[in-house]
C-alpha positions as CSV (number, residue, x, y, z in Angstrom):
1,M,20.0,2.7,4.8
2,A,17.0,0.4,4.5
3,C,17.0,-3.3,5.6
4,L,17.0,-5.5,2.5
5,V,15.7,-8.7,4.2
6,A,12.0,-9.3,4.6
7,R,10.6,-10.5,7.9
8,T,9.1,-14.0,7.7
9,G,7.2,-16.3,10.0
10,R,4.1,-15.7,12.2
11,E,5.5,-15.9,15.7
12,L,5.4,-12.1,16.2
13,Q,2.0,-11.6,14.4
14,R,-0.8,-9.7,16.1
15,Y,-4.3,-11.2,16.4
16,N,-7.6,-9.8,17.6
17,M,-10.2,-12.3,18.7
18,G,-8.5,-15.0,16.5
19,R,-8.3,-12.7,13.4
20,R,-4.8,-12.1,12.1
21,Q,-4.2,-8.3,11.8
22,V,-2.6,-7.2,8.5
23,V,-1.6,-3.7,7.4
24,G,-1.1,-2.3,4.0
25,C,-0.3,0.9,2.1
26,I,-1.4,2.5,-1.1
27,P,1.8,4.0,-2.5
28,Y,1.1,7.1,-4.5
29,R,2.9,10.0,-6.2
30,Y,2.3,13.0,-8.4
31,K,3.4,12.3,-12.0
32,N,6.3,14.2,-13.4
33,G,5.5,16.3,-16.4
34,I,7.4,16.2,-19.6
35,D,9.2,19.4,-18.6
36,G,10.3,18.0,-15.3
37,T,7.7,19.8,-13.2
38,V,5.3,17.9,-10.9
39,S,1.8,17.7,-12.2
40,N,-1.5,17.2,-10.4
41,E,-1.9,13.8,-12.0
42,L,-1.8,11.0,-9.4
43,E,-0.2,7.6,-9.9
44,F,-0.6,4.6,-7.7
45,L,1.9,1.7,-7.3
46,V,0.5,-1.9,-7.5
47,I,2.5,-5.0,-7.0
48,T,2.0,-8.6,-8.1
49,S,1.3,-11.3,-5.6
50,Q,4.2,-13.6,-4.8
51,K,2.9,-16.1,-7.3
52,G,2.7,-13.3,-9.8
53,N,-0.9,-13.9,-11.0
54,A,-2.7,-11.0,-9.3
55,F,-2.3,-7.3,-8.6
56,M,-2.7,-5.7,-5.2
57,F,-1.2,-3.1,-2.9
58,P,1.6,-4.0,-0.4
59,K,0.2,-5.6,2.8
60,G,1.3,-8.1,5.4
61,G,1.2,-9.0,9.0
62,W,1.3,-6.4,11.8
63,E,3.9,-7.6,14.3
64,L,4.0,-7.1,18.1
65,D,7.2,-5.0,18.1
66,E,5.9,-2.2,15.8
67,S,3.2,0.4,15.5
68,V,0.6,0.1,12.8
69,E,2.3,2.9,10.9
70,E,5.7,1.2,11.1
71,A,4.1,-2.1,9.8
72,A,2.6,-0.2,6.9
73,S,5.9,1.4,6.0
74,R,7.8,-1.9,6.4
75,E,5.4,-3.8,4.1
76,S,5.8,-1.1,1.4
77,L,9.6,-1.4,1.6
78,E,9.7,-5.2,1.6
79,E,7.1,-5.8,-1.1
80,A,7.3,-2.7,-3.3
81,G,10.7,-1.2,-2.6
82,V,9.3,2.3,-1.8
83,L,9.9,4.7,1.1
84,G,7.8,7.6,2.0
85,N,5.4,9.3,4.5
86,V,2.6,7.1,5.9
87,E,-0.5,9.3,6.1
88,H,-3.8,9.2,8.0
89,Q,-5.4,5.7,8.1
90,L,-8.0,5.1,5.3
91,G,-10.0,2.5,7.3
92,Q,-10.3,-0.9,8.8
93,W,-11.8,-3.9,7.0
94,S,-12.6,-7.5,7.9
95,F,-12.1,-9.9,5.0
96,M,-11.9,-13.6,4.3
97,S,-8.5,-15.0,3.4
98,K,-8.5,-16.6,0.0
99,S,-6.0,-19.3,1.0
100,H,-6.6,-19.9,4.7
101,D,-10.4,-19.9,5.0
102,T,-10.3,-17.5,8.0
103,Y,-11.1,-13.9,8.6
104,Y,-8.4,-11.2,8.7
105,E,-8.6,-7.6,10.0
106,G,-7.0,-5.2,7.6
107,Y,-5.8,-1.6,8.0
108,M,-4.9,0.5,5.0
109,F,-2.8,3.7,4.8
110,P,-1.7,6.1,2.1
111,L,2.0,6.2,1.5
112,F,3.3,9.4,-0.2
113,V,6.3,8.0,-2.0
114,K,9.6,9.9,-1.6
115,E,12.0,7.3,-2.9
116,Q,11.8,4.2,-5.1
117,L,14.6,1.7,-4.5
118,D,16.3,-0.3,-7.2
119,L,16.9,-3.2,-4.8
120,W,14.3,-4.3,-2.2
121,P,13.7,-7.6,-0.3
122,E,11.0,-9.1,-2.5
123,K,12.3,-7.8,-5.9
124,N,12.8,-11.3,-7.2
125,V,9.3,-12.4,-6.4
126,R,7.2,-9.3,-7.3
127,Q,6.8,-6.8,-10.0
128,R,5.7,-3.2,-9.4
129,I,3.8,-1.0,-11.8
130,W,2.7,2.7,-11.5
131,M,-0.8,3.3,-12.9
132,T,-3.7,5.6,-12.8
133,A,-6.4,5.2,-10.1
134,A,-8.9,3.8,-12.6
135,K,-6.4,1.2,-13.8
136,A,-5.2,0.3,-10.3
137,R,-8.8,-0.2,-9.2
138,E,-9.5,-2.4,-12.1
139,A,-6.2,-4.4,-11.6
140,C,-6.5,-4.9,-7.8
141,Q,-7.9,-8.3,-6.9
142,H,-9.2,-7.4,-3.4
143,S,-12.5,-5.5,-2.9
144,W,-11.4,-4.1,0.4
145,M,-8.3,-2.6,-1.2
146,K,-10.4,-1.1,-3.9
147,E,-12.6,0.6,-1.3
148,A,-9.4,2.0,0.4
149,L,-8.3,3.3,-3.0
150,D,-11.6,5.0,-3.5
151,I,-11.3,6.7,-0.1
152,L,-7.8,7.8,-0.9
153,V,-8.7,9.2,-4.3
154,E,-11.6,11.1,-2.8
155,R,-9.4,12.5,0.0
156,L,-6.7,13.6,-2.4
157,T,-9.0,15.2,-5.0
158,S,-10.9,17.1,-2.3
159,E,-7.6,18.4,-0.8
160,Q,-6.6,19.5,-4.3
161,K,-9.9,21.3,-4.8
162,Q,-9.4,23.1,-1.5
163,K,-5.9,24.2,-2.6
164,D,-7.2,25.4,-6.0
165,E,-10.0,27.4,-4.3
166,E,-7.5,29.1,-2.1
167,V,-5.4,30.3,-5.0
């Protein structure tokens, strides 16, 4: 059973040389075919900001009582209502906060989605939409998240090519 209350406040937040550390995930899945089989076509889950005027991937503060992977998983649950496997880190970025005029340190991970919940902590303040990589890249407002998406798409397509060559 997943916790249906989002963490709030910044008293447990991690900082590195004055920069708040945030962690995010790019939730993805393989699209189901018409006949119920799983295809090779990838879909990515984007969410709206809390104000609802921009698209992004789930992300939030990395807290002192959790690993970076636990933070990534928690943010995906709280903001997007998805559970799955956190995979190998996509990278680390420094970026300027749009609202706080300070630099943040961001870590991004892929999340292979295993379950999508009907109820989740931020359901009333966010929308979630599955889309192709191209549409997700176009919709996402953060350049550092777009870079992470590009890395993930390259990783997944090269893994698929290797599997195809082995067959």
